[in-house]
Every structure is written in C-alpha cells, then in structure tokens.
PQR file of N, CA, C, O and H, with PARSE charges and radii, in Angstrom:
ATOM      1  N   MET A   1     -12.008 -23.962  56.241 -0.4000 1.5000
ATOM      2  CA  MET A   1     -13.170 -24.681  55.768 -0.0000 2.0000
ATOM      3  C   MET A   1     -14.344 -24.546  56.730  0.5500 1.7000
ATOM      4  O   MET A   1     -15.492 -24.494  56.291 -0.5500 1.4000
ATOM      5  N   ARG A   2     -14.083 -24.488  58.014 -0.4000 1.5000
ATOM      6  CA  ARG A   2     -15.196 -24.384  58.965 -0.0000 2.0000
ATOM      7  C   ARG A   2     -15.972 -23.084  58.804  0.5500 1.7000
ATOM      8  O   ARG A   2     -17.149 -23.019  59.158 -0.5500 1.4000
ATOM      9  H   ARG A   2     -13.150 -24.530  58.371  0.4000 1.0000
ATOM     10  N   PHE A   3     -15.327 -22.051  58.275 -0.4000 1.5000
ATOM     11  CA  PHE A   3     -16.027 -20.785  58.059 -0.0000 2.0000
ATOM     12  C   PHE A   3     -17.079 -20.914  56.964  0.5500 1.7000
ATOM     13  O   PHE A   3     -17.987 -20.087  56.882 -0.5500 1.4000
ATOM     14  H   PHE A   3     -14.371 -22.104  57.988  0.4000 1.0000
ATOM     15  N   LYS A   4     -16.968 -21.940  56.123 -0.4000 1.5000
ATOM     16  CA  LYS A   4     -17.924 -22.151  55.049 -0.0000 2.0000
ATOM     17  C   LYS A   4     -19.011 -23.146  55.437  0.5500 1.7000
ATOM     18  O   LYS A   4     -19.863 -23.480  54.614 -0.5500 1.4000
ATOM     19  H   LYS A   4     -16.230 -22.611  56.191  0.4000 1.0000
ATOM     20  N   ALA A   5     -18.993 -23.621  56.672 -0.4000 1.5000
ATOM     21  CA  ALA A   5     -20.005 -24.582  57.137 -0.0000 2.0000
ATOM     22  C   ALA A   5     -21.353 -23.877  57.269  0.5500 1.7000
ATOM     23  O   ALA A   5     -21.419 -22.682  57.555 -0.5500 1.4000
ATOM     24  H   ALA A   5     -18.301 -23.350  57.340  0.4000 1.0000
ATOM     25  N   LEU A   6     -22.436 -24.646  57.055 -0.4000 1.5000
ATOM     26  CA  LEU A   6     -23.774 -24.096  57.218 -0.0000 2.0000
ATOM     27  C   LEU A   6     -24.003 -23.722  58.680  0.5500 1.7000
ATOM     28  O   LEU A   6     -23.682 -24.505  59.575 -0.5500 1.4000
ATOM     29  H   LEU A   6     -22.383 -25.618  56.823  0.4000 1.0000
ATOM     30  N   PRO A   7     -24.548 -22.546  58.930 -0.5600 1.5000
ATOM     31  CA  PRO A   7     -24.826 -22.157  60.316  0.2800 2.0000
ATOM     32  C   PRO A   7     -26.086 -22.852  60.828  0.5500 1.7000
ATOM     33  O   PRO A   7     -26.970 -23.218  60.053 -0.5500 1.4000
ATOM     34  N   GLN A   8     -26.148 -23.023  62.130 -0.4000 1.5000
ATOM     35  CA  GLN A   8     -27.347 -23.583  62.739 -0.0000 2.0000
ATOM     36  C   GLN A   8     -28.311 -22.439  63.010  0.5500 1.7000
ATOM     37  O   GLN A   8     -27.892 -21.354  63.414 -0.5500 1.4000
ATOM     38  H   GLN A   8     -25.431 -22.726  62.759  0.4000 1.0000
ATOM     39  N   GLY A   9     -29.604 -22.677  62.788 -0.4000 1.5000
ATOM     40  CA  GLY A   9     -30.566 -21.642  63.084 -0.0000 2.0000
ATOM     41  C   GLY A   9     -31.772 -21.676  62.171  0.5500 1.7000
ATOM     42  O   GLY A   9     -32.014 -22.664  61.477 -0.5500 1.4000
ATOM     43  H   GLY A   9     -29.944 -23.559  62.460  0.4000 1.0000
ATOM     44  N   VAL A  10     -32.520 -20.598  62.176 -0.4000 1.5000
ATOM     45  CA  VAL A  10     -33.766 -20.484  61.427 -0.0000 2.0000
ATOM     46  C   VAL A  10     -33.589 -19.421  60.347  0.5500 1.7000
ATOM     47  O   VAL A  10     -33.034 -18.352  60.602 -0.5500 1.4000
ATOM     48  H   VAL A  10     -32.323 -19.796  62.740  0.4000 1.0000
ATOM     49  N   LEU A  11     -34.067 -19.722  59.139 -0.4000 1.5000
ATOM     50  CA  LEU A  11     -34.018 -18.753  58.048 -0.0000 2.0000
ATOM     51  C   LEU A  11     -35.211 -17.811  58.120  0.5500 1.7000
ATOM     52  O   LEU A  11     -36.303 -18.214  58.520 -0.5500 1.4000
ATOM     53  H   LEU A  11     -34.518 -20.590  58.932  0.4000 1.0000
ATOM     54  N   ASP A  12     -35.002 -16.557  57.734 -0.4000 1.5000
ATOM     55  CA  ASP A  12     -36.105 -15.629  57.565 -0.0000 2.0000
ATOM     56  C   ASP A  12     -36.957 -16.101  56.389  0.5500 1.7000
ATOM     57  O   ASP A  12     -36.501 -16.904  55.575 -0.5500 1.4000
ATOM     58  H   ASP A  12     -34.114 -16.229  57.410  0.4000 1.0000
ATOM     59  N   LYS A  13     -38.191 -15.606  56.300 -0.4000 1.5000
ATOM     60  CA  LYS A  13     -39.061 -15.956  55.183 -0.0000 2.0000
ATOM     61  C   LYS A  13     -38.346 -15.635  53.872  0.5500 1.7000
ATOM     62  O   LYS A  13     -37.787 -14.550  53.710 -0.5500 1.4000
ATOM     63  H   LYS A  13     -38.561 -14.954  56.961  0.4000 1.0000
ATOM     64  N   ASP A  14     -38.369 -16.576  52.951 -0.4000 1.5000
ATOM     65  CA  ASP A  14     -37.697 -16.460  51.647 -0.0000 2.0000
ATOM     66  C   ASP A  14     -36.183 -16.338  51.784  0.5500 1.7000
ATOM     67  O   ASP A  14     -35.513 -15.895  50.851 -0.5500 1.4000
ATOM     68  H   ASP A  14     -38.823 -17.457  53.083  0.4000 1.0000
ATOM     69  N   GLY A  15     -35.637 -16.726  52.937 -0.4000 1.5000
ATOM     70  CA  GLY A  15     -34.201 -16.646  53.150 -0.0000 2.0000
ATOM     71  C   GLY A  15     -33.443 -17.711  52.382  0.5500 1.7000
ATOM     72  O   GLY A  15     -34.003 -18.734  51.990 -0.5500 1.4000
ATOM     73  H   GLY A  15     -36.182 -17.086  53.695  0.4000 1.0000
ATOM     74  N   ILE A  16     -32.179 -17.459  52.177 -0.4000 1.5000
ATOM     75  CA  ILE A  16     -31.295 -18.381  51.455 -0.0000 2.0000
ATOM     76  C   ILE A  16     -30.023 -18.552  52.271  0.5500 1.7000
ATOM     77  O   ILE A  16     -29.526 -17.605  52.880 -0.5500 1.4000
ATOM     78  H   ILE A  16     -31.724 -16.627  52.495  0.4000 1.0000
ATOM     79  N   VAL A  17     -29.510 -19.761  52.272 -0.4000 1.5000
ATOM     80  CA  VAL A  17     -28.239 -20.026  52.930 -0.0000 2.0000
ATOM     81  C   VAL A  17     -27.443 -20.989  52.046  0.5500 1.7000
ATOM     82  O   VAL A  17     -28.020 -21.824  51.349 -0.5500 1.4000
ATOM     83  H   VAL A  17     -29.913 -20.530  51.776  0.4000 1.0000
ATOM     84  N   SER A  18     -26.148 -20.867  52.079 -0.4000 1.5000
ATOM     85  CA  SER A  18     -25.307 -21.811  51.341 -0.0000 2.0000
ATOM     86  C   SER A  18     -24.080 -22.109  52.179  0.5500 1.7000
ATOM     87  O   SER A  18     -23.681 -21.317  53.033 -0.5500 1.4000
ATOM     88  H   SER A  18     -25.679 -20.188  52.644  0.4000 1.0000
ATOM     89  N   GLY A  19     -23.501 -23.247  51.925 -0.4000 1.5000
ATOM     90  CA  GLY A  19     -22.320 -23.638  52.677 -0.0000 2.0000
ATOM     91  C   GLY A  19     -22.098 -25.125  52.560  0.5500 1.7000
ATOM     92  O   GLY A  19     -22.633 -25.766  51.655 -0.5500 1.4000
ATOM     93  H   GLY A  19     -23.825 -23.891  51.232  0.4000 1.0000
ATOM     94  N   PHE A  20     -21.323 -25.678  53.456 -0.4000 1.5000
ATOM     95  CA  PHE A  20     -20.949 -27.083  53.427 -0.0000 2.0000
ATOM     96  C   PHE A  20     -21.428 -27.791  54.687  0.5500 1.7000
ATOM     97  O   PHE A  20     -21.566 -27.178  55.746 -0.5500 1.4000
ATOM     98  H   PHE A  20     -20.888 -25.157  54.191  0.4000 1.0000
ATOM     99  N   LEU A  21     -21.680 -29.086  54.555 -0.4000 1.5000
ATOM    100  CA  LEU A  21     -21.968 -29.945  55.698 -0.0000 2.0000
ATOM    101  C   LEU A  21     -20.739 -30.798  55.958  0.5500 1.7000
ATOM    102  O   LEU A  21     -20.125 -31.307  55.020 -0.5500 1.4000
ATOM    103  H   LEU A  21     -21.568 -29.584  53.695  0.4000 1.0000
ATOM    104  N   TYR A  22     -20.383 -30.956  57.206 -0.4000 1.5000
ATOM    105  CA  TYR A  22     -19.245 -31.783  57.582 -0.0000 2.0000
ATOM    106  C   TYR A  22     -19.745 -32.914  58.470  0.5500 1.7000
ATOM    107  O   TYR A  22     -20.603 -32.706  59.328 -0.5500 1.4000
ATOM    108  H   TYR A  22     -20.882 -30.543  57.967  0.4000 1.0000
ATOM    109  N   PHE A  23     -19.207 -34.104  58.262 -0.4000 1.5000
ATOM    110  CA  PHE A  23     -19.648 -35.285  58.984 -0.0000 2.0000
ATOM    111  C   PHE A  23     -18.476 -35.934  59.698  0.5500 1.7000
ATOM    112  O   PHE A  23     -17.320 -35.798  59.298 -0.5500 1.4000
ATOM    113  H   PHE A  23     -18.510 -34.272  57.565  0.4000 1.0000
ATOM    114  N   GLU A  24     -18.809 -36.642  60.762 -0.4000 1.5000
ATOM    115  CA  GLU A  24     -17.800 -37.441  61.432 -0.0000 2.0000
ATOM    116  C   GLU A  24     -17.419 -38.601  60.528  0.5500 1.7000
ATOM    117  O   GLU A  24     -18.194 -38.997  59.658 -0.5500 1.4000
ATOM    118  H   GLU A  24     -19.748 -36.753  61.086  0.4000 1.0000
ATOM    119  N   LYS A  25     -16.228 -39.145  60.734 -0.4000 1.5000
ATOM    120  CA  LYS A  25     -15.770 -40.277  59.938 -0.0000 2.0000
ATOM    121  C   LYS A  25     -16.695 -41.473  60.190  0.5500 1.7000
ATOM    122  O   LYS A  25     -17.106 -41.738  61.320 -0.5500 1.4000
ATOM    123  H   LYS A  25     -15.598 -38.823  61.441  0.4000 1.0000
ATOM    124  N   VAL A  26     -17.006 -42.181  59.110 -0.4000 1.5000
ATOM    125  CA  VAL A  26     -17.880 -43.354  59.166 -0.0000 2.0000
ATOM    126  C   VAL A  26     -17.020 -44.601  58.983  0.5500 1.7000
ATOM    127  O   VAL A  26     -16.141 -44.626  58.122 -0.5500 1.4000
ATOM    128  H   VAL A  26     -16.673 -41.966  58.192  0.4000 1.0000
ATOM    129  N   ASP A  27     -17.269 -45.637  59.790 -0.4000 1.5000
ATOM    130  CA  ASP A  27     -16.531 -46.887  59.636 -0.0000 2.0000
ATOM    131  C   ASP A  27     -16.750 -47.459  58.246  0.5500 1.7000
ATOM    132  O   ASP A  27     -17.863 -47.411  57.723 -0.5500 1.4000
ATOM    133  H   ASP A  27     -17.983 -45.616  60.490  0.4000 1.0000
ATOM    134  N   SER A  28     -15.702 -47.998  57.645 -0.4000 1.5000
ATOM    135  CA  SER A  28     -15.790 -48.510  56.277 -0.0000 2.0000
ATOM    136  C   SER A  28     -16.728 -49.707  56.156  0.5500 1.7000
ATOM    137  O   SER A  28     -17.177 -50.020  55.054 -0.5500 1.4000
ATOM    138  H   SER A  28     -14.797 -48.037  58.070  0.4000 1.0000
ATOM    139  N   ASP A  29     -17.034 -50.380  57.259 -0.4000 1.5000
ATOM    140  CA  ASP A  29     -17.945 -51.530  57.186 -0.0000 2.0000
ATOM    141  C   ASP A  29     -19.417 -51.115  57.304  0.5500 1.7000
ATOM    142  O   ASP A  29     -20.297 -51.975  57.330 -0.5500 1.4000
ATOM    143  H   ASP A  29     -16.670 -50.125  58.154  0.4000 1.0000
ATOM    144  N   ALA A  30     -19.692 -49.810  57.374 -0.4000 1.5000
ATOM    145  CA  ALA A  30     -21.077 -49.339  57.488 -0.0000 2.0000
ATOM    146  C   ALA A  30     -21.872 -49.627  56.220  0.5500 1.7000
ATOM    147  O   ALA A  30     -23.076 -49.872  56.296 -0.5500 1.4000
ATOM    148  H   ALA A  30     -18.977 -49.112  57.353  0.4000 1.0000
ATOM    149  N   GLY A  31     -21.235 -49.604  55.072 -0.4000 1.5000
ATOM    150  CA  GLY A  31     -21.920 -49.882  53.813 -0.0000 2.0000
ATOM    151  C   GLY A  31     -22.687 -48.694  53.279  0.5500 1.7000
ATOM    152  O   GLY A  31     -22.385 -48.203  52.191 -0.5500 1.4000
ATOM    153  H   GLY A  31     -20.257 -49.405  55.009  0.4000 1.0000
ATOM    154  N   ARG A  32     -23.668 -48.223  54.019 -0.4000 1.5000
ATOM    155  CA  ARG A  32     -24.479 -47.086  53.580 -0.0000 2.0000
ATOM    156  C   ARG A  32     -24.906 -46.272  54.795  0.5500 1.7000
ATOM    157  O   ARG A  32     -25.232 -46.816  55.850 -0.5500 1.4000
ATOM    158  H   ARG A  32     -23.913 -48.622  54.902  0.4000 1.0000
ATOM    159  N   VAL A  33     -24.895 -44.969  54.619 -0.4000 1.5000
ATOM    160  CA  VAL A  33     -25.346 -44.037  55.644 -0.0000 2.0000
ATOM    161  C   VAL A  33     -26.292 -43.054  54.959  0.5500 1.7000
ATOM    162  O   VAL A  33     -26.016 -42.612  53.844 -0.5500 1.4000
ATOM    163  H   VAL A  33     -24.631 -44.527  53.763  0.4000 1.0000
ATOM    164  N   ASP A  34     -27.396 -42.709  55.606 -0.4000 1.5000
ATOM    165  CA  ASP A  34     -28.330 -41.733  55.053 -0.0000 2.0000
ATOM    166  C   ASP A  34     -28.239 -40.427  55.834  0.5500 1.7000
ATOM    167  O   ASP A  34     -28.272 -40.427  57.065 -0.5500 1.4000
ATOM    168  H   ASP A  34     -27.620 -43.068  56.512  0.4000 1.0000
ATOM    169  N   PHE A  35     -28.124 -39.319  55.115 -0.4000 1.5000
ATOM    170  CA  PHE A  35     -28.251 -37.998  55.713 -0.0000 2.0000
ATOM    171  C   PHE A  35     -29.728 -37.645  55.638  0.5500 1.7000
ATOM    172  O   PHE A  35     -30.299 -37.607  54.548 -0.5500 1.4000
ATOM    173  H   PHE A  35     -28.097 -39.319  54.116  0.4000 1.0000
ATOM    174  N   ILE A  36     -30.357 -37.386  56.783 -0.4000 1.5000
ATOM    175  CA  ILE A  36     -31.782 -37.073  56.833 -0.0000 2.0000
ATOM    176  C   ILE A  36     -31.951 -35.693  57.452  0.5500 1.7000
ATOM    177  O   ILE A  36     -31.464 -35.422  58.549 -0.5500 1.4000
ATOM    178  H   ILE A  36     -29.893 -37.417  57.668  0.4000 1.0000
ATOM    179  N   TYR A  37     -32.647 -34.830  56.729 -0.4000 1.5000
ATOM    180  CA  TYR A  37     -32.908 -33.475  57.199 -0.0000 2.0000
ATOM    181  C   TYR A  37     -34.416 -33.268  57.232  0.5500 1.7000
ATOM    182  O   TYR A  37     -35.077 -33.320  56.195 -0.5500 1.4000
ATOM    183  H   TYR A  37     -33.043 -35.049  55.838  0.4000 1.0000
ATOM    184  N   GLU A  38     -34.951 -33.035  58.405 -0.4000 1.5000
ATOM    185  CA  GLU A  38     -36.389 -32.839  58.554 -0.0000 2.0000
ATOM    186  C   GLU A  38     -36.701 -31.354  58.555  0.5500 1.7000
ATOM    187  O   GLU A  38     -36.135 -30.592  59.340 -0.5500 1.4000
ATOM    188  H   GLU A  38     -34.414 -32.993  59.248  0.4000 1.0000
ATOM    189  N   LEU A  39     -37.603 -30.946  57.675 -0.4000 1.5000
ATOM    190  CA  LEU A  39     -37.983 -29.539  57.537 -0.0000 2.0000
ATOM    191  C   LEU A  39     -39.183 -29.241  58.426  0.5500 1.7000
ATOM    192  O   LEU A  39     -40.183 -29.957  58.387 -0.5500 1.4000
ATOM    193  H   LEU A  39     -38.062 -31.565  57.038  0.4000 1.0000
ATOM    194  N   THR A  40     -39.084 -28.190  59.222 -0.4000 1.5000
ATOM    195  CA  THR A  40     -40.147 -27.818  60.150 -0.0000 2.0000
ATOM    196  C   THR A  40     -40.408 -26.328  60.050  0.5500 1.7000
ATOM    197  O   THR A  40     -39.473 -25.532  59.961 -0.5500 1.4000
ATOM    198  H   THR A  40     -38.271 -27.608  59.254  0.4000 1.0000
ATOM    199  N   ASN A  41     -41.679 -25.949  60.066 -0.4000 1.5000
ATOM    200  CA  ASN A  41     -42.055 -24.546  60.111 -0.0000 2.0000
ATOM    201  C   ASN A  41     -41.711 -24.019  61.497  0.5500 1.7000
ATOM    202  O   ASN A  41     -42.245 -24.502  62.495 -0.5500 1.4000
ATOM    203  H   ASN A  41     -42.439 -26.596  60.139  0.4000 1.0000
ATOM    204  N   ALA A  42     -40.827 -23.036  61.564 -0.4000 1.5000
ATOM    205  CA  ALA A  42     -40.356 -22.531  62.853 -0.0000 2.0000
ATOM    206  C   ALA A  42     -41.447 -21.806  63.637  0.5500 1.7000
ATOM    207  O   ALA A  42     -41.366 -21.726  64.863 -0.5500 1.4000
ATOM    208  H   ALA A  42     -40.393 -22.643  60.753  0.4000 1.0000
ATOM    209  N   VAL A  43     -42.453 -21.284  62.963 -0.4000 1.5000
ATOM    210  CA  VAL A  43     -43.526 -20.548  63.636 -0.0000 2.0000
ATOM    211  C   VAL A  43     -44.585 -21.495  64.186  0.5500 1.7000
ATOM    212  O   VAL A  43     -44.985 -21.388  65.345 -0.5500 1.4000
ATOM    213  H   VAL A  43     -42.519 -21.349  61.968  0.4000 1.0000
ATOM    214  N   THR A  44     -45.039 -22.429  63.337 -0.4000 1.5000
ATOM    215  CA  THR A  44     -46.145 -23.306  63.732 -0.0000 2.0000
ATOM    216  C   THR A  44     -45.695 -24.656  64.260  0.5500 1.7000
ATOM    217  O   THR A  44     -46.474 -25.360  64.902 -0.5500 1.4000
ATOM    218  H   THR A  44     -44.714 -22.516  62.396  0.4000 1.0000
ATOM    219  N   GLY A  45     -44.442 -25.029  63.998 -0.4000 1.5000
ATOM    220  CA  GLY A  45     -43.960 -26.340  64.392 -0.0000 2.0000
ATOM    221  C   GLY A  45     -44.410 -27.451  63.457  0.5500 1.7000
ATOM    222  O   GLY A  45     -44.126 -28.623  63.707 -0.5500 1.4000
ATOM    223  H   GLY A  45     -43.809 -24.458  63.476  0.4000 1.0000
ATOM    224  N   GLU A  46     -45.110 -27.098  62.382 -0.4000 1.5000
ATOM    225  CA  GLU A  46     -45.632 -28.076  61.422 -0.0000 2.0000
ATOM    226  C   GLU A  46     -44.499 -28.724  60.624  0.5500 1.7000
ATOM    227  O   GLU A  46     -43.573 -28.050  60.175 -0.5500 1.4000
ATOM    228  H   GLU A  46     -45.340 -26.146  62.179  0.4000 1.0000
ATOM    229  N   ASP A  47     -44.593 -30.041  60.459 -0.4000 1.5000
ATOM    230  CA  ASP A  47     -43.643 -30.760  59.616 -0.0000 2.0000
ATOM    231  C   ASP A  47     -43.862 -30.349  58.168  0.5500 1.7000
ATOM    232  O   ASP A  47     -44.997 -30.328  57.691 -0.5500 1.4000
ATOM    233  H   ASP A  47     -45.346 -30.589  60.824  0.4000 1.0000
ATOM    234  N   ARG A  48     -42.780 -30.022  57.466 -0.4000 1.5000
ATOM    235  CA  ARG A  48     -42.876 -29.558  56.085 -0.0000 2.0000
ATOM    236  C   ARG A  48     -42.282 -30.547  55.093  0.5500 1.7000
ATOM    237  O   ARG A  48     -42.401 -30.351  53.884 -0.5500 1.4000
ATOM    238  H   ARG A  48     -41.858 -30.039  57.853  0.4000 1.0000
ATOM    239  N   GLY A  49     -41.650 -31.598  55.578 -0.4000 1.5000
ATOM    240  CA  GLY A  49     -41.089 -32.588  54.677 -0.0000 2.0000
ATOM    241  C   GLY A  49     -39.758 -33.097  55.183  0.5500 1.7000
ATOM    242  O   GLY A  49     -39.337 -32.798  56.300 -0.5500 1.4000
ATOM    243  H   GLY A  49     -41.553 -31.757  56.560  0.4000 1.0000
ATOM    244  N   LYS A  50     -39.108 -33.871  54.337 -0.4000 1.5000
ATOM    245  CA  LYS A  50     -37.863 -34.514  54.730 -0.0000 2.0000
ATOM    246  C   LYS A  50     -36.974 -34.646  53.496  0.5500 1.7000
ATOM    247  O   LYS A  50     -37.453 -34.974  52.410 -0.5500 1.4000
ATOM    248  H   LYS A  50     -39.450 -34.114  53.429  0.4000 1.0000
ATOM    249  N   ILE A  51     -35.700 -34.393  53.666 -0.4000 1.5000
ATOM    250  CA  ILE A  51     -34.707 -34.602  52.611 -0.0000 2.0000
ATOM    251  C   ILE A  51     -33.843 -35.775  53.042  0.5500 1.7000
ATOM    252  O   ILE A  51     -33.297 -35.771  54.145 -0.5500 1.4000
ATOM    253  H   ILE A  51     -35.311 -34.126  54.548  0.4000 1.0000
ATOM    254  N   ILE A  52     -33.713 -36.783  52.176 -0.4000 1.5000
ATOM    255  CA  ILE A  52     -32.882 -37.953  52.478 -0.0000 2.0000
ATOM    256  C   ILE A  52     -31.838 -38.083  51.374  0.5500 1.7000
ATOM    257  O   ILE A  52     -32.183 -38.195  50.198 -0.5500 1.4000
ATOM    258  H   ILE A  52     -34.156 -36.786  51.280  0.4000 1.0000
ATOM    259  N   ILE A  53     -30.576 -38.067  51.750 -0.4000 1.5000
ATOM    260  CA  ILE A  53     -29.489 -38.217  50.786 -0.0000 2.0000
ATOM    261  C   ILE A  53     -28.675 -39.448  51.183  0.5500 1.7000
ATOM    262  O   ILE A  53     -28.034 -39.447  52.234 -0.5500 1.4000
ATOM    263  H   ILE A  53     -30.295 -37.976  52.706  0.4000 1.0000
ATOM    264  N   PRO A  54     -28.690 -40.502  50.352 -0.5600 1.5000
ATOM    265  CA  PRO A  54     -27.910 -41.698  50.665  0.2800 2.0000
ATOM    266  C   PRO A  54     -26.423 -41.469  50.390  0.5500 1.7000
ATOM    267  O   PRO A  54     -26.050 -40.768  49.450 -0.5500 1.4000
ATOM    268  N   TYR A  55     -25.596 -42.068  51.219 -0.4000 1.5000
ATOM    269  CA  TYR A  55     -24.143 -41.974  51.075 -0.0000 2.0000
ATOM    270  C   TYR A  55     -23.597 -43.398  51.145  0.5500 1.7000
ATOM    271  O   TYR A  55     -23.761 -44.091  52.150 -0.5500 1.4000
ATOM    272  H   TYR A  55     -25.899 -42.638  51.983  0.4000 1.0000
ATOM    273  N   LEU A  56     -22.950 -43.820  50.071 -0.4000 1.5000
ATOM    274  CA  LEU A  56     -22.365 -45.158  50.042 -0.0000 2.0000
ATOM    275  C   LEU A  56     -20.944 -45.094  50.579  0.5500 1.7000
ATOM    276  O   LEU A  56     -20.133 -44.287  50.125 -0.5500 1.4000
ATOM    277  H   LEU A  56     -22.817 -43.258  49.255  0.4000 1.0000
ATOM    278  N   VAL A  57     -20.652 -45.945  51.542 -0.4000 1.5000
ATOM    279  CA  VAL A  57     -19.328 -45.963  52.185 -0.0000 2.0000
ATOM    280  C   VAL A  57     -18.489 -47.045  51.532  0.5500 1.7000
ATOM    281  O   VAL A  57     -18.928 -48.186  51.387 -0.5500 1.4000
ATOM    282  H   VAL A  57     -21.311 -46.601  51.911  0.4000 1.0000
ATOM    283  N   ARG A  58     -17.292 -46.679  51.143 -0.4000 1.5000
ATOM    284  CA  ARG A  58     -16.377 -47.654  50.502 -0.0000 2.0000
ATOM    285  C   ARG A  58     -15.098 -47.777  51.281  0.5500 1.7000
ATOM    286  O   ARG A  58     -14.214 -48.544  50.900 -0.5500 1.4000
ATOM    287  H   ARG A  58     -16.936 -45.751  51.260  0.4000 1.0000
TER
END
C-alpha cells in the first residue's frame, strides 16, 4: 500500500499525480478532524488556494 502513496514534491506544469493519503490514527474522542492542503505556486511562492476535507471520527 505504501507504494501507492502520493509522493512529496512539486508537479511539472500541467502535471498529474494520483495515489493515496495515509494518516496517523486519530483518538475516537476527537469528533472531527480537517485535512487541509494549501496550494502554492512553486515558482513564485504565491498562495493559490486551499482544499479542506472534513473527516468525522466515530
């Protein structure tokens, strides 16, 4: 499964990547955890946006 994990790094222009994200175990009393991914232009350092995915812990 680790071979299918997303690699760390910078994509080429118009590049595509696919794979899985793996997380550490979350305590069941956490209730909710947000995965936040901040997009940055690797050349200029400009912020390009943010992806937020909520995860409900049961």
